[in-house]
C-alpha positions in Angstrom: 140.0 189.0 132.2 142.2 191.3 130.1 144.5 190.3 127.2 146.7 191.9 124.6 146.4 190.5 121.1 148.9 191.3 118.4 147.4 192.4 115.1 150.8 192.5 113.3 154.5 192.6 113.9 155.2 195.0 111.0 155.9 198.7 111.5 156.7 201.7 109.3 159.0 203.4 111.9 162.4 202.5 113.4 162.1 203.3 117.1 165.3 202.4 118.9 163.6 200.5 121.8 161.2 198.4 119.6 162.1 195.0 118.0 159.9 195.8 115.0 162.2 198.7 114.4 166.0 198.7 115.0 165.9 195.6 117.2 165.2 192.5 115.2 162.7 189.8 116.2 163.9 186.3 116.8 160.4 184.9 116.2 158.3 184.6 113.1 156.4 187.8 112.0 153.1 188.3 110.2 149.5 189.6 110.4 146.7 188.2 112.6 144.0 186.8 110.4 140.2 187.3 111.2 139.7 183.5 111.3 142.4 183.0 113.9 141.1 186.1 115.8 137.7 184.3 116.2 139.4 181.2 117.4 141.5 183.1 119.9 138.4 184.9 121.2 136.5 181.7 121.5 139.3 180.0 123.4 139.8 183.0 125.7 136.2 182.4 126.8 133.2 184.4 128.1 135.1 186.0 131.0 137.2 188.1 128.6 136.3 191.8 129.2 139.1 193.9 127.9 141.5 193.6 124.8 144.5 195.7 124.0 144.8 195.1 120.2 148.5 195.9 120.1 151.8 194.4 121.2 154.5 194.9 118.6 154.1 196.6 115.3 151.6 199.2 113.9 148.0 197.8 114.0 146.8 199.7 110.9 149.4 198.0 108.7 147.1 194.9 109.0 144.5 195.6 106.3 141.9 193.7 108.2 142.4 195.4 111.6 138.9 196.9 111.9 137.4 193.4 111.3 139.3 192.1 114.3 137.9 194.9 116.4 134.4 194.4 115.1 134.4 190.7 116.1 135.5 191.6 119.6 132.9 194.3 120.0 130.2 191.9 118.9 131.0 190.0 122.1 130.7 193.2 124.1 134.5 193.3 124.9 136.1 196.7 125.6 138.7 197.2 122.9 141.7 199.6 122.9 144.5 200.0 120.4 147.7 202.1 120.1 148.9 203.6 116.9 151.4 206.1 115.3 148.4 207.4 113.3 150.4 207.5 110.0 147.7 205.4 108.2 144.5 206.9 109.4 142.8 208.6 106.4 139.3 210.0 106.9 137.9 206.8 105.3 139.8 204.7 107.8 138.7 206.9 110.6 135.1 206.2 109.7 135.8 202.5 109.6 137.4 202.8 113.1 134.2 204.4 114.5 131.9 201.9 112.8 134.0 199.0 114.2 133.0 200.1 117.7 136.5 200.7 119.0 136.4 202.0 122.5 139.7 203.7 122.8 142.7 204.6 120.6 146.1 205.7 121.9 148.0 207.9 119.5 151.8 208.0 120.1 153.0 211.6 119.7 156.5 212.1 121.2 157.3 215.6 120.1 155.5 218.8 119.2 158.0 219.6 116.4 159.3 217.4 113.6 162.8 217.7 114.9 162.0 216.3 118.4 159.4 213.7 117.1 161.8 212.0 114.6 164.6 211.7 117.1 162.8 208.7 118.6 160.2 207.8 115.9 162.9 207.5 113.3 161.5 208.2 109.8 158.2 209.3 111.3 156.3 212.3 110.2 154.6 214.5 112.8 152.3 216.0 110.2 150.9 212.5 109.5 150.3 212.0 113.2 148.4 215.2 113.4 146.4 214.6 110.2 145.4 211.1 111.2 144.3 212.4 114.6 142.3 215.2 113.1 140.6 212.7 110.8 139.5 210.8 113.9 138.2 213.8 115.6 136.3 215.0 112.6 134.8 211.5 111.9 133.6 211.3 115.5 131.9 214.7 115.1 130.4 213.8 111.7 129.0 210.5 113.0 128.0 212.0 116.4 130.0 209.3 118.2 131.6 209.5 121.7 133.9 206.7 120.7 136.7 205.9 120.4 138.1 207.9 123.2 141.3 209.5 121.8 144.4 209.6 124.0 147.6 211.4 123.1 150.5 209.4 124.6 153.7 211.4 125.1 156.8 209.4 125.7 159.0 211.6 127.9 162.7 211.5 127.0 165.5 214.0 127.4 165.1 215.7 124.0 161.4 216.4 124.4 160.8 216.9 128.1 160.8 220.7 127.6 157.7 220.3 125.4 155.4 218.9 128.0 153.4 222.1 128.4 153.2 222.4 124.6 151.7 218.9 124.2 149.1 219.8 126.8 148.1 222.9 124.9 148.1 221.0 121.6 145.9 218.3 123.0 143.4 220.8 124.2 143.4 222.7 121.0 142.8 219.6 118.9 140.0 218.3 121.1 141.8 215.2 122.3 140.0 213.4 125.1 143.0 212.6 127.3 146.8 213.1 127.5 149.1 210.6 129.2 152.8 211.0 129.8 154.8 207.8 129.6 158.2 206.9 130.9 160.7 205.4 128.5 162.1 201.9 128.9 165.8 201.5 128.0 167.6 198.2 127.2 171.2 199.2 127.4 171.9 201.2 130.5 175.3 202.3 129.2 174.4 203.5 125.7 170.8 204.7 126.3 171.4 207.2 129.1 170.9 210.1 126.8 167.2 209.1 126.5 166.5 209.6 130.2 164.8 212.9 131.2 166.8 215.3 133.4 163.7 215.6 135.6 163.5 212.2 137.4 159.8 212.8 137.9 159.4 211.6 134.3 161.7 208.6 134.6 161.2 205.0 135.7 164.9 204.9 136.6 167.2 206.5 139.1 170.9 206.9 139.6 172.2 204.7 142.5 174.8 206.0 145.0 177.4 204.0 142.9 176.4 206.0 139.8 174.6 203.2 138.1 171.1 203.4 136.5 168.5 201.2 138.2 164.7 200.9 138.4 163.0 203.1 140.9 160.6 200.4 142.1 161.6 197.8 144.7 162.1 194.4 143.0 159.8 191.8 144.5 159.2 188.1 143.8 155.6 188.7 142.6 153.8 189.8 139.5 150.1 190.5 139.3 150.2 190.3 135.5 151.1 186.7 135.3 147.9 185.8 137.3 145.5 188.3 135.7 146.2 188.6 132.0 148.0 187.2 129.0 149.6 188.4 125.7 148.8 186.6 122.5 151.0 186.9 119.4 149.7 187.2 115.8 150.1 183.5 115.3 148.3 182.5 118.6 151.2 181.9 121.0 150.3 182.9 124.6 153.2 184.6 126.5 153.3 186.1 130.0 153.3 189.8 129.3 154.3 192.6 127.0 157.9 192.5 128.2 158.3 189.2 126.3 158.7 190.9 123.0 160.4 187.9 121.3 158.0 185.3 122.8 160.8 183.5 124.5 158.4 182.2 127.2 155.6 180.4 125.2 153.0 179.1 127.6 150.9 177.5 124.9 149.0 178.3 121.7 145.4 179.3 121.4 145.1 177.5 118.1 145.1 174.3 120.1 144.2 175.1 123.7 141.8 177.2 125.6 143.1 179.7 128.2 142.1 177.5 131.2 144.3 174.7 129.8 147.2 177.0 129.3 147.0 178.5 132.8 146.9 175.1 134.4 149.6 173.8 132.2 153.1 172.7 133.4 154.9 175.5 131.5 152.8 178.3 133.0 152.9 176.8 136.5 156.7 176.5 136.3 157.1 180.1 135.1 154.9 181.4 138.0 156.9 179.4 140.5 160.1 181.0 139.2 158.5 184.4 139.7 157.7 183.7 143.3 161.1 182.1 143.9 163.6 184.4 142.1 162.0 186.8 139.6 165.4 188.4 138.8 166.5 185.2 137.3 164.0 185.7 134.5 165.5 187.8 131.8 162.3 189.6 130.7 161.6 190.5 134.4 164.9 192.3 135.1 163.9 195.5 133.4 160.2 195.4 134.4 158.7 198.7 135.4 155.6 197.6 137.2 155.2 199.8 140.2 157.2 202.6 138.5 154.6 204.2 136.3 154.4 207.9 136.2 150.9 209.4 136.1 150.7 213.1 135.5 
């Protein structure tokens, strides 16, 4: 079983597609506490094999983040996180390695400050590079193969010309892996300027009528709803990462284990709606499953 667990809803950047940035949450915000983390892990059960310790917000804003990771690794769970790397000092990098974190995804959406800050508003590319270098150096100093360091490049119109540059930078810095990610847009009318010119790097296409639409065929099915779950910082279980405001609360892991939530009336009703008419579910309308771009 795989889950995403939210360490925090706070963030230091104002990214236009993220509710912890320019878009405001309609739900309560806060940091996941180690005590609740243990409860959540217990209630998810022994079949839990993989955790993404990120959902909304920047994980390293939570001062106890590496404690959360260590608790999961004690249970032999594979753990991944995603970060903007602004808070990774060398000392923090050492703690990350000592926590046993398996993989860390570093968002780097430009090879110059000018392109980077167009999406990561108020972000500083030099901090991203410094934080990543600290990780690489700490891994070398501690002679560790983990965490695997992934550069994630969100391809948008203003940075698509830098794809070859990010490949070269990744190799130069000793990054383990580079992935190119397609951008999700919320307002098709006002966000068109984010879409790359090269459709190869987009999850959207222009219809014969001139409208923006998802590339993938829309089916009344969703593997995520039956295979994984997302847990907010305060224990609420929601269907997937597209439910950013936790509008579809399936239950709370403070009070129930995952088996009870999955068998519960709320989850069964949600799954039936997926199979009947997925387009009627707001969070599903812009779902990109099936439209990922792997380069």
